[in-house]
N, C-alpha and C positions, 0 to 999 in steps of 0.2 A: 554386471555392472552399471546397468542403466539405474540404478538407485542409487548409486554413489554420485556416481559423472553425465556432466554433458553427452548427449548424443556424440558430438563431433568428436570429445575427447574417446571413448567405446569404440567408436569405429575407427579413428587414427590404433589406438591401442592393440584393437582386432587383426587389423592391417597388418599394424609391423612386427605381431607376436606372429603372426600366424607365420611370415615369409623366413622366419629362423626357426619355427618348431616344427610346421605340418611337412611331410603327414603324419610324423610319428607322434606327435602327444598337441597337446590344446591347452593354450595357455587356464590358468585358476587364476578367478581375482588375488588371491592368497599366497601365490607362488612368490618367493624372493627370488627377484631378479637376480642374485649372484649366482643361484644355483639353476637357473636357466642355462641350456645352450647356448648361448651369445657370447659371442666375442666380449670378453671382459673391460673393455671400455663404452663399447659400441652405442650400449643403452644411455649410460649416461654423459655421454659425447656429443653422439648427430643428433638423435633424437630429439633431443629439446626443440635442436634448430630447424631442425624440420617441420615440429609442428608449429614454431612461432611463423616460418616463413607460409606454412601452410594456411595460417591462421591470419597474417598481414598484422603483426605485432613483434617488435625487436626480443630478440632473444633473452637480452638483458631484463628484461621487464619481468622476464620469474622469477619469481621469489627466493630468497636461502630454501634450501630441503630443511623442514623442520626437523632436529637434530635426536627428536624423540620418536619416530617417525621411523615404525620397519622399511624395509627397501622392498615393497613389494605390488606386486604389478597394480594393486589397487588406490595404492598410496601414491604411484607414479601416476597414474591416471587425477587420482584431488588433485596433486601439485600440477599438472597441466592445468588443469580447471581453472586453478588459482592465474596462471600467467591469462587466462581468457577474459578474465574477468578485469584486469588490469591494475594495475599501480592502485595502493589501498591507501 
């Protein structure tokens, strides 16, 4: 993930995913978030807010999810990174 997203996003994703998956599984950047054993709506509802609060920006500043992107861990990280960069 380090080549795809900032260190802040990579750390957040690792901590967040391990909370749900360890010790049985480890997240892979190309895992489909819908297939991981996570609460159906938790990854999409709570985590963006938690990330925004941690990095002191408004959750509403996160862009819309690009419709052409599959919902993978890697793309989730890229999307969070867009929030770090602020409005375009």
